[in-house]
N, C-alpha and C positions, 0 to 999 in steps of 0.2 A: 377205658371208660366207655361204656353202652350205656344208652337212653331208649326207653319205651313206655308207651302210655296204654290206657286202656279204660272205656267209658262203662259207665254202669248205669242203671235206670233211677234209683235215688240215692239219697246220701246213708243210708243205715250201715252201721259198721260192720255188719255182714258182709255186704254186697260190695262196699268198699274194700276190705280186706281180700275179696275173692279176686277184683280188681288188680289191688297193687300185686298180687300171687300173679297175674296174668300178665302184667306189665315185668314184673322181673324176670320169670320166665324168659319173656319176648328178648328182655335185654342180655341175660346170660347165654339164650342162643346165639345171638349175634356176636358174642365175644368168643364161644367157642369155634364158630365158624369160621372166624378170623385167626383163631391161634392154630386151629389144627388142619388148615388147607395148604398142603402141599402140592405146588406146580411144577411139573418137571417139563421143560420146552429144548427140544433137541435136534439143531439143523445140520445135515452134512452136504456138501457139494463136491463132487467130483468130477475133473473135466480134463480129458486128456486130448491133445491134439498132436498128431505126428502126419509129417511131410517127408517122403521118400523119393527124391532123384535118380531117375536111371541112369546110365551111362550116355543112351540117347537123347538125354534132356526131358524126357517123359517123368511127370510127378504124380505120386501115387498118394493122396490123402487120405488119413483115418482120424475121424473125431467120436470120442464118446463120452456121452455126461451122465452121470449117476446121481439121481437126489434122494435125500432120506430124509424125513422129516416125523417128528414124534413128538405128541402132547399127551400126558398124562396128568391126572390130579388124585390126592389122596385125602381122606378126610377122617378123623377119629374125633371122636366126643370126649372130651376131657372136664369137669366139671371142677377141678380141685383148684383152690385159691381165689373161687369168685366170692365177691362179698358185693351186700346191699350198702351203698354206700348212702344212700338218704332215697327217702318217696314223699311225696306229696299230692293232694287233692285240690281241685277246684272246679267251679261250675264254667264248663264253654260258653266262650261268650255269644255263640248263637242260638245252640240249642238249650242253654241254662241247663243240660244234665251235669251229673258230676262226672269229670274227668280225674283219673289217679296217673301220676308218672314215676317211675322207678329208675333209678341211676344204680347201675352195678360196675364194680371195680375190680380189675384182676391186675394182680404184681407179681413177680417171681418170688420175692420174700413171703407172700402169701401162700405160695406153693409149698416152700421150704417148710413153715409154720406148718402148715397141715400135715405133711408127711412126717415131719419130727412129732408131732402129737400122736400121729397112729404107730408109730413106730415105739414108742412110749407105752401106748396103751395095751401094745403086743404082750408084753413082758408082764402084767398085773396079774398076781395070784389073789383071789378070794377064798 
């Protein structure tokens, strides 16, 4: 679930609808960013210490340390399954200008439904 809001100059239906669309797109973008961002974190440390003692009691020390670190991120936009759950409009308490909010939801079952509908539409002959 994601929420966003956008302001408008007046409360005409055209401006309220435009503000609703802006808020909806912002809320959808937040969900897409969360759903499709994969982060890979990899760290590896190798440490070797060798002590060699000779017959005459002299010691030879060898130490090696290797450190490898990797961080990568991947993101791919996918808007399947996003649904406008609700929206509202109200006057801001200080500016007295209209503010429109939108609540967008995403569920795995909604993705399945969209894919099922797309598959059914592929085979319709007119």
